[in-house]
CHARMM-style PDB file with segment names, atoms N, HN, CA, C and O in Angstrom:
ATOM      1  N   MET     1       0.847  -1.174   0.000  1.00  0.00      PROA
ATOM      2  CA  MET     1       0.000   0.000   0.000  1.00  0.00      PROA
ATOM      3  C   MET     1       0.892   1.236   0.000  1.00  0.00      PROA
ATOM      4  O   MET     1       1.814   1.341   0.809  1.00  0.00      PROA
ATOM      5  N   ALA     2       0.620   2.157  -0.895  1.00  0.00      PROA
ATOM      6  HN  ALA     2      -0.129   2.072  -1.552  1.00  0.00      PROA
ATOM      7  CA  ALA     2       1.391   3.400  -0.969  1.00  0.00      PROA
ATOM      8  C   ALA     2       0.745   4.458  -0.072  1.00  0.00      PROA
ATOM      9  O   ALA     2      -0.477   4.608  -0.051  1.00  0.00      PROA
ATOM     10  N   PHE     3       1.565   5.170   0.650  1.00  0.00      PROA
ATOM     11  HN  PHE     3       2.557   5.048   0.633  1.00  0.00      PROA
ATOM     12  CA  PHE     3       1.075   6.237   1.509  1.00  0.00      PROA
ATOM     13  C   PHE     3       1.302   7.578   0.841  1.00  0.00      PROA
ATOM     14  O   PHE     3       2.292   7.771   0.135  1.00  0.00      PROA
ATOM     15  N   LYS     4       0.402   8.484   1.063  1.00  0.00      PROA
ATOM     16  HN  LYS     4      -0.402   8.328   1.637  1.00  0.00      PROA
ATOM     17  CA  LYS     4       0.504   9.835   0.521  1.00  0.00      PROA
ATOM     18  C   LYS     4       0.692  10.816   1.663  1.00  0.00      PROA
ATOM     19  O   LYS     4       0.242  10.569   2.782  1.00  0.00      PROA
ATOM     20  N   ALA     5       1.341  11.903   1.391  1.00  0.00      PROA
ATOM     21  HN  ALA     5       1.707  12.104   0.482  1.00  0.00      PROA
ATOM     22  CA  ALA     5       1.554  12.943   2.399  1.00  0.00      PROA
ATOM     23  C   ALA     5       0.362  13.886   2.435  1.00  0.00      PROA
ATOM     24  O   ALA     5      -0.270  14.150   1.413  1.00  0.00      PROA
ATOM     25  N   ILE     6       0.068  14.384   3.617  1.00  0.00      PROA
ATOM     26  HN  ILE     6       0.581  14.169   4.448  1.00  0.00      PROA
ATOM     27  CA  ILE     6      -0.985  15.381   3.781  1.00  0.00      PROA
ATOM     28  C   ILE     6      -0.481  16.435   4.759  1.00  0.00      PROA
ATOM     29  O   ILE     6       0.152  16.112   5.764  1.00  0.00      PROA
ATOM     30  N   ILE     7      -0.762  17.671   4.464  1.00  0.00      PROA
ATOM     31  HN  ILE     7      -1.276  17.935   3.647  1.00  0.00      PROA
ATOM     32  CA  ILE     7      -0.395  18.770   5.354  1.00  0.00      PROA
ATOM     33  C   ILE     7      -1.678  19.484   5.747  1.00  0.00      PROA
ATOM     34  O   ILE     7      -2.457  19.902   4.891  1.00  0.00      PROA
ATOM     35  N   VAL     8      -1.888  19.618   7.043  1.00  0.00      PROA
ATOM     36  HN  VAL     8      -1.255  19.279   7.739  1.00  0.00      PROA
ATOM     37  CA  VAL     8      -3.046  20.326   7.566  1.00  0.00      PROA
ATOM     38  C   VAL     8      -2.521  21.540   8.311  1.00  0.00      PROA
ATOM     39  O   VAL     8      -1.661  21.414   9.183  1.00  0.00      PROA
ATOM     40  N   THR     9      -3.031  22.707   7.972  1.00  0.00      PROA
ATOM     41  HN  THR     9      -3.729  22.809   7.263  1.00  0.00      PROA
ATOM     42  CA  THR     9      -2.598  23.922   8.656  1.00  0.00      PROA
ATOM     43  C   THR     9      -3.779  24.540   9.387  1.00  0.00      PROA
ATOM     44  O   THR     9      -4.927  24.436   8.954  1.00  0.00      PROA
ATOM     45  N   SER    10      -3.476  25.176  10.487  1.00  0.00      PROA
ATOM     46  HN  SER    10      -2.544  25.261  10.839  1.00  0.00      PROA
ATOM     47  CA  SER    10      -4.515  25.838  11.272  1.00  0.00      PROA
ATOM     48  C   SER    10      -3.866  26.911  12.125  1.00  0.00      PROA
ATOM     49  O   SER    10      -2.704  26.799  12.516  1.00  0.00      PROA
ATOM     50  N   ASN    11      -4.635  27.951  12.406  1.00  0.00      PROA
ATOM     51  HN  ASN    11      -5.578  28.042  12.088  1.00  0.00      PROA
ATOM     52  CA  ASN    11      -4.140  28.964  13.327  1.00  0.00      PROA
ATOM     53  C   ASN    11      -4.664  28.703  14.744  1.00  0.00      PROA
ATOM     54  O   ASN    11      -4.498  29.534  15.636  1.00  0.00      PROA
ATOM     55  N   LYS    12      -5.293  27.551  14.938  1.00  0.00      PROA
ATOM     56  HN  LYS    12      -5.428  26.876  14.213  1.00  0.00      PROA
ATOM     57  CA  LYS    12      -5.812  27.146  16.251  1.00  0.00      PROA
ATOM     58  C   LYS    12      -4.998  25.982  16.786  1.00  0.00      PROA
ATOM     59  O   LYS    12      -4.552  25.117  16.032  1.00  0.00      PROA
ATOM     60  N   GLU    13      -4.813  25.975  18.095  1.00  0.00      PROA
ATOM     61  HN  GLU    13      -5.175  26.678  18.707  1.00  0.00      PROA
ATOM     62  CA  GLU    13      -4.142  24.844  18.738  1.00  0.00      PROA
ATOM     63  C   GLU    13      -5.042  23.610  18.650  1.00  0.00      PROA
ATOM     64  O   GLU    13      -6.263  23.746  18.717  1.00  0.00      PROA
ATOM     65  N   PRO    14      -4.477  22.420  18.502  1.00  0.00      PROA
ATOM     66  CA  PRO    14      -5.301  21.209  18.438  1.00  0.00      PROA
ATOM     67  C   PRO    14      -6.250  21.045  19.628  1.00  0.00      PROA
ATOM     68  O   PRO    14      -7.331  20.476  19.473  1.00  0.00      PROA
ATOM     69  N   ALA    15      -5.871  21.526  20.798  1.00  0.00      PROA
ATOM     70  HN  ALA    15      -4.993  21.987  20.924  1.00  0.00      PROA
ATOM     71  CA  ALA    15      -6.730  21.403  21.982  1.00  0.00      PROA
ATOM     72  C   ALA    15      -8.017  22.211  21.843  1.00  0.00      PROA
ATOM     73  O   ALA    15      -8.987  21.941  22.551  1.00  0.00      PROA
ATOM     74  N   THR    16      -8.046  23.194  20.946  1.00  0.00      PROA
ATOM     75  HN  THR    16      -7.258  23.413  20.370  1.00  0.00      PROA
ATOM     76  CA  THR    16      -9.242  24.034  20.793  1.00  0.00      PROA
ATOM     77  C   THR    16     -10.126  23.604  19.623  1.00  0.00      PROA
ATOM     78  O   THR    16     -11.158  24.229  19.377  1.00  0.00      PROA
ATOM     79  N   TRP    17      -9.751  22.561  18.904  1.00  0.00      PROA
ATOM     80  HN  TRP    17      -8.913  22.052  19.104  1.00  0.00      PROA
ATOM     81  CA  TRP    17     -10.518  22.135  17.745  1.00  0.00      PROA
ATOM     82  C   TRP    17     -11.926  21.685  18.108  1.00  0.00      PROA
ATOM     83  O   TRP    17     -12.843  21.834  17.300  1.00  0.00      PROA
ATOM     84  N   GLY    18     -12.119  21.139  19.305  1.00  0.00      PROA
ATOM     85  HN  GLY    18     -11.375  21.018  19.962  1.00  0.00      PROA
ATOM     86  CA  GLY    18     -13.450  20.714  19.731  1.00  0.00      PROA
ATOM     87  C   GLY    18     -14.427  21.868  19.729  1.00  0.00      PROA
ATOM     88  O   GLY    18     -15.570  21.710  19.298  1.00  0.00      PROA
ATOM     89  N   GLY    19     -14.000  23.027  20.203  1.00  0.00      PROA
ATOM     90  HN  GLY    19     -13.073  23.155  20.553  1.00  0.00      PROA
ATOM     91  CA  GLY    19     -14.856  24.206  20.202  1.00  0.00      PROA
ATOM     92  C   GLY    19     -15.096  24.738  18.804  1.00  0.00      PROA
ATOM     93  O   GLY    19     -16.192  25.203  18.491  1.00  0.00      PROA
ATOM     94  N   VAL    20     -14.080  24.674  17.966  1.00  0.00      PROA
ATOM     95  HN  VAL    20     -13.190  24.297  18.220  1.00  0.00      PROA
ATOM     96  CA  VAL    20     -14.212  25.159  16.587  1.00  0.00      PROA
ATOM     97  C   VAL    20     -15.185  24.272  15.805  1.00  0.00      PROA
ATOM     98  O   VAL    20     -16.011  24.774  15.043  1.00  0.00      PROA
ATOM     99  N   LEU    21     -15.085  22.960  15.996  1.00  0.00      PROA
ATOM    100  HN  LEU    21     -14.413  22.553  16.615  1.00  0.00      PROA
ATOM    101  CA  LEU    21     -15.958  22.024  15.277  1.00  0.00      PROA
ATOM    102  C   LEU    21     -17.281  21.785  15.997  1.00  0.00      PROA
ATOM    103  O   LEU    21     -18.145  21.073  15.485  1.00  0.00      PROA
ATOM    104  N   HSD    22     -17.443  22.373  17.172  1.00  0.00      PROA
ATOM    105  HN  HSD    22     -16.741  22.951  17.587  1.00  0.00      PROA
ATOM    106  CA  HSD    22     -18.655  22.219  17.986  1.00  0.00      PROA
ATOM    107  C   HSD    22     -18.916  20.772  18.376  1.00  0.00      PROA
ATOM    108  O   HSD    22     -20.051  20.402  18.677  1.00  0.00      PROA
ATOM    109  N   ASP    23     -17.862  19.947  18.371  1.00  0.00      PROA
ATOM    110  HN  ASP    23     -16.940  20.248  18.126  1.00  0.00      PROA
ATOM    111  CA  ASP    23     -17.999  18.545  18.763  1.00  0.00      PROA
ATOM    112  C   ASP    23     -16.629  18.033  19.206  1.00  0.00      PROA
ATOM    113  O   ASP    23     -15.819  17.634  18.369  1.00  0.00      PROA
ATOM    114  N   PRO    24     -16.363  18.039  20.517  1.00  0.00      PROA
ATOM    115  CA  PRO    24     -15.058  17.598  21.007  1.00  0.00      PROA
ATOM    116  C   PRO    24     -14.723  16.153  20.641  1.00  0.00      PROA
ATOM    117  O   PRO    24     -13.559  15.841  20.392  1.00  0.00      PROA
ATOM    118  N   ASP    25     -15.712  15.274  20.605  1.00  0.00      PROA
ATOM    119  HN  ASP    25     -16.658  15.528  20.807  1.00  0.00      PROA
ATOM    120  CA  ASP    25     -15.446  13.876  20.243  1.00  0.00      PROA
ATOM    121  C   ASP    25     -15.002  13.755  18.790  1.00  0.00      PROA
ATOM    122  O   ASP    25     -14.095  12.984  18.476  1.00  0.00      PROA
ATOM    123  N   LEU    26     -15.638  14.512  17.910  1.00  0.00      PROA
ATOM    124  HN  LEU    26     -16.375  15.138  18.165  1.00  0.00      PROA
ATOM    125  CA  LEU    26     -15.248  14.507  16.503  1.00  0.00      PROA
ATOM    126  C   LEU    26     -13.833  15.045  16.340  1.00  0.00      PROA
ATOM    127  O   LEU    26     -13.031  14.477  15.598  1.00  0.00      PROA
ATOM    128  N   ALA    27     -13.529  16.128  17.026  1.00  0.00      PROA
ATOM    129  HN  ALA    27     -14.181  16.589  17.628  1.00  0.00      PROA
ATOM    130  CA  ALA    27     -12.189  16.716  16.955  1.00  0.00      PROA
ATOM    131  C   ALA    27     -11.140  15.724  17.460  1.00  0.00      PROA
ATOM    132  O   ALA    27     -10.075  15.588  16.858  1.00  0.00      PROA
ATOM    133  N   ASP    28     -11.436  15.037  18.552  1.00  0.00      PROA
ATOM    134  HN  ASP    28     -12.302  15.147  19.040  1.00  0.00      PROA
ATOM    135  CA  ASP    28     -10.501  14.043  19.078  1.00  0.00      PROA
ATOM    136  C   ASP    28     -10.269  12.918  18.075  1.00  0.00      PROA
ATOM    137  O   ASP    28      -9.136  12.468  17.902  1.00  0.00      PROA
ATOM    138  N   ALA    29     -11.326  12.462  17.413  1.00  0.00      PROA
ATOM    139  HN  ALA    29     -12.246  12.828  17.553  1.00  0.00      PROA
ATOM    140  CA  ALA    29     -11.197  11.385  16.432  1.00  0.00      PROA
ATOM    141  C   ALA    29     -10.355  11.837  15.232  1.00  0.00      PROA
ATOM    142  O   ALA    29      -9.495  11.095  14.757  1.00  0.00      PROA
ATOM    143  N   ILE    30     -10.605  13.045  14.751  1.00  0.00      PROA
ATOM    144  HN  ILE    30     -11.304  13.648  15.137  1.00  0.00      PROA
ATOM    145  CA  ILE    30      -9.837  13.572  13.616  1.00  0.00      PROA
ATOM    146  C   ILE    30      -8.361  13.688  13.982  1.00  0.00      PROA
ATOM    147  O   ILE    30      -7.489  13.243  13.237  1.00  0.00      PROA
ATOM    148  N   LEU    31      -8.095  14.287  15.132  1.00  0.00      PROA
ATOM    149  HN  LEU    31      -8.803  14.649  15.738  1.00  0.00      PROA
ATOM    150  CA  LEU    31      -6.701  14.459  15.558  1.00  0.00      PROA
ATOM    151  C   LEU    31      -6.014  13.128  15.793  1.00  0.00      PROA
ATOM    152  O   LEU    31      -4.837  12.968  15.469  1.00  0.00      PROA
ATOM    153  N   ASP    32      -6.737  12.176  16.352  1.00  0.00      PROA
ATOM    154  HN  ASP    32      -7.693  12.306  16.615  1.00  0.00      PROA
ATOM    155  CA  ASP    32      -6.168  10.854  16.604  1.00  0.00      PROA
ATOM    156  C   ASP    32      -5.695  10.218  15.305  1.00  0.00      PROA
ATOM    157  O   ASP    32      -4.604   9.650  15.254  1.00  0.00      PROA
ATOM    158  N   ARG    33      -6.505  10.308  14.257  1.00  0.00      PROA
ATOM    159  HN  ARG    33      -7.391  10.769  14.299  1.00  0.00      PROA
ATOM    160  CA  ARG    33      -6.131   9.717  12.965  1.00  0.00      PROA
ATOM    161  C   ARG    33      -5.001  10.486  12.298  1.00  0.00      PROA
ATOM    162  O   ARG    33      -4.133   9.897  11.654  1.00  0.00      PROA
ATOM    163  N   LEU    34      -5.018  11.815  12.456  1.00  0.00      PROA
ATOM    164  HN  LEU    34      -5.723  12.293  12.979  1.00  0.00      PROA
ATOM    165  CA  LEU    34      -3.972  12.611  11.810  1.00  0.00      PROA
ATOM    166  C   LEU    34      -2.605  12.413  12.448  1.00  0.00      PROA
ATOM    167  O   LEU    34      -1.599  12.327  11.744  1.00  0.00      PROA
ATOM    168  N   ILE    35      -2.559  12.340  13.776  1.00  0.00      PROA
ATOM    169  HN  ILE    35      -3.376  12.410  14.348  1.00  0.00      PROA
ATOM    170  CA  ILE    35      -1.252  12.279  14.428  1.00  0.00      PROA
ATOM    171  C   ILE    35      -0.808  10.859  14.762  1.00  0.00      PROA
ATOM    172  O   ILE    35       0.248  10.665  15.363  1.00  0.00      PROA
ATOM    173  N   GLU    36      -1.616   9.854  14.372  1.00  0.00      PROA
ATOM    174  HN  GLU    36      -2.474  10.012  13.883  1.00  0.00      PROA
ATOM    175  CA  GLU    36      -1.222   8.465  14.608  1.00  0.00      PROA
ATOM    176  C   GLU    36       0.140   8.177  13.990  1.00  0.00      PROA
ATOM    177  O   GLU    36       1.000   7.557  14.614  1.00  0.00      PROA
ATOM    178  N   ARG    37       0.321   8.629  12.768  1.00  0.00      PROA
ATOM    179  HN  ARG    37      -0.378   9.133  12.261  1.00  0.00      PROA
ATOM    180  CA  ARG    37       1.601   8.433  12.082  1.00  0.00      PROA
ATOM    181  C   ARG    37       2.214   9.760  11.663  1.00  0.00      PROA
ATOM    182  O   ARG    37       3.164   9.800  10.882  1.00  0.00      PROA
ATOM    183  N   GLY    38       1.662  10.839  12.188  1.00  0.00      PROA
ATOM    184  HN  GLY    38       0.890  10.806  12.822  1.00  0.00      PROA
ATOM    185  CA  GLY    38       2.108  12.162  11.777  1.00  0.00      PROA
ATOM    186  C   GLY    38       2.905  12.867  12.844  1.00  0.00      PROA
ATOM    187  O   GLY    38       3.343  12.270  13.827  1.00  0.00      PROA
ATOM    188  N   GLU    39       3.077  14.125  12.628  1.00  0.00      PROA
ATOM    189  HN  GLU    39       2.721  14.610  11.829  1.00  0.00      PROA
ATOM    190  CA  GLU    39       3.882  14.940  13.522  1.00  0.00      PROA
ATOM    191  C   GLU    39       3.307  16.352  13.539  1.00  0.00      PROA
ATOM    192  O   GLU    39       2.902  16.879  12.503  1.00  0.00      PROA
ATOM    193  N   ILE    40       3.276  16.953  14.709  1.00  0.00      PROA
ATOM    194  HN  ILE    40       3.605  16.525  15.551  1.00  0.00      PROA
ATOM    195  CA  ILE    40       2.823  18.333  14.833  1.00  0.00      PROA
ATOM    196  C   ILE    40       4.047  19.236  14.840  1.00  0.00      PROA
ATOM    197  O   ILE    40       4.977  19.037  15.621  1.00  0.00      PROA
ATOM    198  N   ILE    41       4.033  20.220  13.971  1.00  0.00      PROA
ATOM    199  HN  ILE    41       3.277  20.381  13.337  1.00  0.00      PROA
ATOM    200  CA  ILE    41       5.128  21.182  13.885  1.00  0.00      PROA
ATOM    201  C   ILE    41       4.543  22.561  14.182  1.00  0.00      PROA
ATOM    202  O   ILE    41       3.660  23.035  13.468  1.00  0.00      PROA
ATOM    203  N   HSD    42       5.037  23.193  15.229  1.00  0.00      PROA
ATOM    204  HN  HSD    42       5.755  22.808  15.809  1.00  0.00      PROA
ATOM    205  CA  HSD    42       4.584  24.529  15.607  1.00  0.00      PROA
ATOM    206  C   HSD    42       5.515  25.559  14.981  1.00  0.00      PROA
ATOM    207  O   HSD    42       6.727  25.529  15.197  1.00  0.00      PROA
ATOM    208  N   LEU    43       4.944  26.457  14.216  1.00  0.00      PROA
ATOM    209  HN  LEU    43       3.960  26.481  14.041  1.00  0.00      PROA
ATOM    210  CA  LEU    43       5.716  27.534  13.621  1.00  0.00      PROA
ATOM    211  C   LEU    43       5.380  28.808  14.383  1.00  0.00      PROA
ATOM    212  O   LEU    43       4.210  29.145  14.566  1.00  0.00      PROA
ATOM    213  N   LYS    44       6.402  29.501  14.820  1.00  0.00      PROA
ATOM    214  HN  LYS    44       7.353  29.227  14.672  1.00  0.00      PROA
ATOM    215  CA  LYS    44       6.192  30.732  15.554  1.00  0.00      PROA
ATOM    216  C   LYS    44       6.932  31.853  14.857  1.00  0.00      PROA
ATOM    217  O   LYS    44       7.988  31.647  14.258  1.00  0.00      PROA
ATOM    218  N   GLY    45       6.369  33.022  14.943  1.00  0.00      PROA
ATOM    219  HN  GLY    45       5.511  33.189  15.429  1.00  0.00      PROA
ATOM    220  CA  GLY    45       7.016  34.161  14.320  1.00  0.00      PROA
ATOM    221  C   GLY    45       5.977  35.135  13.823  1.00  0.00      PROA
ATOM    222  O   GLY    45       4.777  34.949  14.027  1.00  0.00      PROA
ATOM    223  N   LYS    46       6.440  36.151  13.184  1.00  0.00      PROA
ATOM    224  HN  LYS    46       7.415  36.303  13.019  1.00  0.00      PROA
ATOM    225  CA  LYS    46       5.583  37.202  12.665  1.00  0.00      PROA
ATOM    226  C   LYS    46       4.750  36.672  11.506  1.00  0.00      PROA
ATOM    227  O   LYS    46       5.243  35.924  10.660  1.00  0.00      PROA
ATOM    228  N   SER    47       3.479  37.069  11.478  1.00  0.00      PROA
ATOM    229  HN  SER    47       3.078  37.676  12.164  1.00  0.00      PROA
ATOM    230  CA  SER    47       2.594  36.703  10.382  1.00  0.00      PROA
ATOM    231  C   SER    47       2.838  37.625   9.205  1.00  0.00      PROA
ATOM    232  O   SER    47       2.960  38.838   9.374  1.00  0.00      PROA
ATOM    233  N   TYR    48       2.910  37.057   8.019  1.00  0.00      PROA
ATOM    234  HN  TYR    48       2.811  36.071   7.881  1.00  0.00      PROA
ATOM    235  CA  TYR    48       3.077  37.851   6.811  1.00  0.00      PROA
ATOM    236  C   TYR    48       1.738  38.126   6.134  1.00  0.00      PROA
ATOM    237  O   TYR    48       1.691  38.821   5.119  1.00  0.00      PROA
ATOM    238  N   ARG    49       0.637  37.583   6.689  1.00  0.00      PROA
ATOM    239  HN  ARG    49       0.675  37.019   7.514  1.00  0.00      PROA
ATOM    240  CA  ARG    49      -0.689  37.818   6.119  1.00  0.00      PROA
ATOM    241  C   ARG    49      -1.191  39.214   6.446  1.00  0.00      PROA
ATOM    242  O   ARG    49      -1.870  39.833   5.627  1.00  0.00      PROA
ATOM    243  N   ASN    50      -0.865  39.722   7.638  1.00  0.00      PROA
ATOM    244  HN  ASN    50      -0.313  39.219   8.304  1.00  0.00      PROA
ATOM    245  CA  ASN    50      -1.326  41.032   8.076  1.00  0.00      PROA
ATOM    246  C   ASN    50      -0.125  41.919   8.402  1.00  0.00      PROA
ATOM    247  O   ASN    50       0.212  42.104   9.571  1.00  0.00      PROA
ATOM    248  N   PRO    51       0.521  42.465   7.374  1.00  0.00      PROA
ATOM    249  CA  PRO    51       1.732  43.253   7.645  1.00  0.00      PROA
ATOM    250  C   PRO    51       1.460  44.529   8.427  1.00  0.00      PROA
ATOM    251  OT1 PRO    51       2.389  45.281   8.722  1.00  0.00      PROA
TER     252      PRO     51
END
C-alpha cells in the first residue's frame, strides 16, 4: 500500500478544535487519525498575512 503525504494547517491549537468544530469527540477522532503516524510542527514568528 502506498502512503501519501498530507499537510493540515490551522491557526488554532489542536486542543481548541473541539470548540471550533462544535464537537469535542469529533475533533478528538480527527486528531487521533492525523497524528497516529504524523507529527505536529509549531511555527512561531511574525505573520506575513497582516503586515
